C-alpha positions as CSV (number, residue, x, y, z in Angstrom):
1,M,31.2,135.0,136.6
2,V,32.3,131.3,137.0
3,E,29.1,130.1,135.2
4,R,29.8,132.6,132.4
5,L,33.4,131.4,132.0
6,I,32.3,127.8,131.6
7,Q,29.4,128.7,129.4
8,D,31.7,130.6,127.0
9,S,34.3,127.8,127.0
10,H,32.2,124.7,126.7
11,P,28.5,124.8,127.9
12,D,28.3,121.1,128.6
13,L,31.5,120.5,130.6
14,P,30.0,120.2,134.1
15,S,27.1,118.0,132.9
16,M,29.7,115.7,131.4
17,T,31.7,115.3,134.6
18,A,31.4,113.4,137.8
19,I,33.5,114.4,140.9
20,A,34.7,111.7,143.2
21,T,36.0,112.4,146.7
22,I,36.2,111.2,150.2
23,T,35.6,113.0,153.6
24,L,36.4,112.4,157.2
25,Y,36.1,115.4,159.6
26,N,36.3,115.4,163.4
27,P,34.4,118.4,164.8
28,N,36.5,118.3,168.0
29,K,39.5,119.5,165.9
30,E,39.8,123.1,165.1
31,V,41.2,122.5,161.6
32,D,38.4,120.1,160.8
33,R,35.8,122.6,161.8
34,I,37.3,125.0,159.2
35,R,37.6,122.2,156.6
36,I,33.9,121.3,157.1
37,E,32.9,124.9,156.2
38,I,35.2,124.9,153.2
39,A,33.8,121.5,152.0
40,K,30.2,122.8,152.3
41,N,31.1,125.7,150.1
42,S,32.8,123.4,147.5
43,I,29.8,121.1,147.4
44,Q,27.4,124.0,146.9
45,L,29.5,125.5,144.2
46,A,30.1,122.2,142.3
47,T,26.4,121.2,142.3
48,N,25.3,124.7,141.3
49,L,27.7,124.4,138.3
50,G,26.2,121.1,137.3
51,Y,28.8,118.6,138.4
52,D,27.6,115.3,139.7
53,V,29.4,114.8,143.1
54,H,30.0,111.4,144.7
55,I,31.4,111.2,148.3
56,V,32.3,108.3,150.5
57,D,32.6,109.5,154.1
58,G,34.5,107.7,156.9
59,G,32.7,109.2,160.0
60,S,31.9,112.9,159.7
61,P,29.1,114.6,161.7
62,D,25.6,113.8,160.6
63,E,24.8,117.5,160.2
64,F,27.5,117.9,157.6
65,L,26.4,114.8,155.7
66,E,22.8,115.9,155.7
67,Y,23.8,119.3,154.4
68,I,25.8,118.1,151.5
69,S,23.1,115.5,150.6
70,S,20.6,118.4,150.6
71,K,22.8,120.1,148.0
72,G,22.6,117.2,145.6
73,A,25.7,115.2,146.4
74,H,25.6,111.4,146.5
75,V,26.9,110.4,149.9
76,Y,27.9,106.9,151.1
77,K,29.0,106.1,154.7
78,Q,31.9,103.6,155.1
79,Q,33.7,103.7,158.5
80,G,36.7,101.7,159.4
81,S,38.1,101.3,155.9
82,S,41.4,102.3,154.4
83,A,41.7,105.6,152.5
84,G,42.4,103.5,149.4
85,L,39.3,101.4,149.6
86,V,36.9,104.4,150.1
87,T,38.7,106.2,147.3
88,R,38.0,103.4,144.9
89,K,34.4,103.2,146.1
90,A,33.9,107.0,145.4
91,I,35.5,106.5,141.9
92,Q,33.2,103.5,141.3
93,S,30.2,105.6,142.2
94,A,31.3,108.4,139.9
95,Y,31.9,105.8,137.1
96,D,28.5,104.3,137.6
97,S,27.0,107.7,137.0
98,G,27.7,107.3,133.3
99,R,29.3,110.7,132.9
100,E,32.1,110.9,130.3
101,Y,34.8,112.3,132.6
102,I,35.8,111.6,136.2
103,A,37.4,114.3,138.4
104,W,39.2,113.5,141.6
105,T,39.7,116.3,144.1
106,E,39.6,117.1,147.8
107,L,36.7,119.2,148.9
108,E,39.0,121.5,150.8
109,K,40.2,122.8,147.4
110,E,37.3,125.2,147.1
111,S,39.1,127.7,144.8
112,Y,39.9,124.9,142.4
113,I,36.3,124.0,141.7
114,P,35.7,126.9,139.4
115,K,38.8,125.9,137.4
116,L,38.1,122.2,137.2
117,Y,36.4,122.6,133.8
118,K,39.9,123.5,132.4
119,T,41.0,119.9,132.9
120,V,38.1,118.5,130.9
121,E,38.6,121.1,128.3
122,Q,42.2,120.0,128.0
123,I,41.2,116.3,127.5
124,L,38.9,117.4,124.7
125,S,41.3,119.8,123.0
126,K,44.5,117.8,123.3
127,Q,42.9,114.3,123.0
128,V,44.6,113.0,126.1
129,D,43.5,110.4,128.7
130,L,44.2,112.2,131.9
131,V,45.0,115.7,133.0
132,V,46.8,116.8,136.2
133,P,46.2,120.5,137.0
134,R,49.4,122.5,137.8
135,R,49.3,125.2,140.4
136,K,50.6,128.5,139.1
137,S,51.9,129.4,142.5
138,M,52.2,127.8,146.0
139,Q,52.7,131.0,147.8
140,S,49.4,130.7,149.6
141,Y,50.4,127.3,151.1
142,P,51.9,126.7,154.6
143,E,55.7,127.1,154.1
144,F,56.4,123.5,155.1
145,Q,54.0,122.1,152.5
146,Q,55.4,124.4,149.8
147,Y,58.7,122.5,150.2
148,S,57.3,119.0,150.6
149,D,55.0,119.3,147.6
150,K,57.8,120.8,145.4
151,F,60.2,118.0,146.4
152,G,57.5,115.3,145.8
153,N,57.0,116.7,142.3
154,V,60.8,116.8,141.6
155,F,61.0,113.2,142.8
156,W,58.1,112.1,140.5
157,R,59.7,113.8,137.5
158,A,63.1,112.2,138.1
159,A,61.5,108.8,138.6
160,T,58.9,108.8,135.7
161,G,60.3,111.3,133.3
162,T,57.0,113.3,133.3
163,D,56.7,116.8,134.6
164,L,53.4,116.8,136.6
165,D,52.2,118.6,139.7
166,V,51.0,115.2,141.2
167,F,51.4,116.4,144.8
168,F,48.6,119.0,144.2
169,G,46.2,116.1,144.3
170,P,43.4,116.7,141.7
171,K,43.2,114.9,138.4
172,T,40.6,114.3,135.7
173,W,40.4,111.4,133.3
174,R,38.2,109.9,130.5
175,R,35.7,107.5,132.0
176,D,37.3,104.4,130.4
177,M,40.5,105.1,132.2
178,S,38.8,104.5,135.5
179,K,39.9,100.8,135.3
180,Y,43.4,101.8,136.3
181,F,42.1,103.2,139.6
182,L,39.4,100.6,140.3
183,E,41.7,97.6,139.6
184,Y,44.6,98.8,141.8
185,D,44.9,96.5,144.8
186,G,46.4,98.8,147.3
187,K,49.7,96.9,147.5
188,Y,51.6,99.9,148.8
189,G,49.5,100.5,151.9
190,N,46.1,101.5,150.4
191,L,46.5,105.1,151.4
192,W,47.6,108.0,149.2
193,D,49.0,105.4,146.7
194,A,45.5,104.8,145.5
195,T,45.6,107.9,143.3
196,F,49.3,107.8,142.4
197,V,50.2,104.2,141.4
198,P,47.4,104.2,138.7
199,L,49.2,107.0,136.9
200,I,52.3,104.9,136.7
201,Y,50.2,102.0,135.3
202,M,48.9,104.4,132.7
203,L,52.4,105.6,131.7
204,H,53.5,102.0,131.4
205,D,50.6,101.4,128.9
206,G,51.4,104.5,126.9
207,K,48.4,106.5,127.9
208,R,48.5,110.2,127.3
209,I,48.9,112.3,130.5
210,T,49.3,116.1,130.4
211,S,48.8,119.1,132.6
212,V,47.1,122.5,132.6
213,E,47.8,125.5,134.7
214,V,45.2,126.7,137.2
215,D,45.1,129.5,139.8
216,F,44.6,128.1,143.3
217,D,44.6,129.8,146.7
218,Y,45.0,127.7,149.9
219,P,42.4,128.6,152.4
220,K,43.9,131.3,154.7
221,K,42.3,130.1,157.9
222,Q,43.3,126.5,157.2
223,R,46.9,127.6,156.6
224,E,47.0,129.6,159.8
225,I,45.9,126.6,161.9
226,E,48.1,124.1,160.1
227,E,51.2,126.2,160.5
228,R,50.7,126.0,164.3
229,D,50.2,122.2,164.3
230,H,53.4,120.2,164.2
231,N,51.3,117.1,163.6
232,M,50.7,118.4,160.1
233,Y,54.4,118.6,159.5
234,L,54.7,114.9,160.5
235,K,51.8,114.1,158.2
236,R,53.4,115.8,155.2
237,L,56.7,114.1,155.9
238,R,55.0,110.7,156.2
239,Q,53.1,111.3,153.0
240,L,56.3,112.3,151.2
241,V,58.2,109.3,152.5
242,L,55.5,106.7,151.7
243,L,54.8,108.1,148.3
244,S,58.4,108.5,147.3
245,T,59.2,104.8,148.2
246,T,56.0,103.8,146.4
247,I,56.9,105.7,143.3
248,K,60.4,104.2,143.3
249,E,59.2,100.6,143.7
250,E,56.4,100.8,141.2
251,C,58.6,102.5,138.6
252,L,61.1,99.7,139.0
253,E,58.5,97.0,138.8
254,S,56.6,98.6,135.8
255,K,59.9,99.6,134.2
256,V,58.7,103.2,134.0
257,S,61.4,105.8,134.7
258,G,63.0,109.0,133.6
259,S,66.4,107.7,134.9
260,D,67.6,104.6,136.8
261,P,65.7,104.8,140.1
262,Q,68.4,102.8,141.8
263,K,70.9,105.6,141.1
264,L,68.5,108.5,141.5
265,D,70.1,111.4,143.2
266,I,68.2,114.7,143.8
267,R,69.6,117.9,145.3
268,I,67.6,119.6,148.1
269,T,68.2,122.9,146.2
270,D,65.9,121.5,143.4
271,F,63.0,122.5,145.6
272,V,64.3,124.7,148.5
273,P,65.7,128.2,147.8
274,V,69.5,128.3,148.2
275,D,69.2,130.8,151.0
276,K,67.2,128.4,153.2
277,K,68.8,126.1,155.7
278,I,67.2,122.8,156.7
279,G,69.0,121.4,159.7
280,S,72.4,120.0,158.8
281,V,71.3,118.7,155.3
282,D,74.2,119.0,152.9
283,G,72.0,119.5,149.9
284,R,71.8,115.9,148.7
285,F,69.1,113.3,148.8
286,T,69.2,109.7,147.6
287,W,66.7,106.8,147.6
288,K,68.5,105.1,150.5
289,N,67.6,108.0,152.8
290,I,63.9,107.0,152.8
291,E,63.9,103.3,152.9
292,Q,62.4,103.2,156.4
293,P,59.0,104.8,156.4
294,A,58.1,102.9,159.6
295,A,60.1,105.4,161.5
296,F,57.1,107.8,161.2
């Protein structure tokens, strides 16, 4: 069915696209054992569809690496490096493949793989430089992440003036746009910023960025485990804090903003239903509330 959809839409899309991603799984962790199985499924699906997959791994089990290599993925080991550094290495490998389009995604997003072609199709039909897929619904996500992702997207929109689902993660771009990712120096920590700041650079240079809706279902078993793990709550909070301050600072420096970032004021009710209570929060959030990410 998936192959048929792609064939009917544009028969060459997978063969024109290289996927870049990074992996690091600890088999001693329950959630990582689930993620390994999801990643295996994603790799098999992507390579069967004709995508060229490039992975930089930071120390996953050999059995996993041997399996995905056997399915046709290009796998490189690089332990002890920052997430930003290995991200750029994966993108560089995908760039070196010579394929016309580069797609960044996490392998845990198995149900997104069959819809990835829509982002390439959007680049072709709309003549844009980069596409950020937009989730039609977040109902399948852990509840906490539904709120953190929605707030992150509200924050991005207020700061940049662009309405994108950037906290979903995946994005696809024309090969010549790779320079924005490869030349980024990781000045905001060399973590998640590696795939966010380049978008601000592109906006500064007037590049065309748009979105396309896709159906996506969060893996049920992964959700069940993460909802029991309070460390995941802290991870999402840390990600939100670090990326929000990064977005603020780079928008100021690059002079890209939908409003004055110094005066940016967002209401909690922009992303949390009014019938929900979050501690003693009074419904307002300002930049000054997140100036100390080191607290995490």
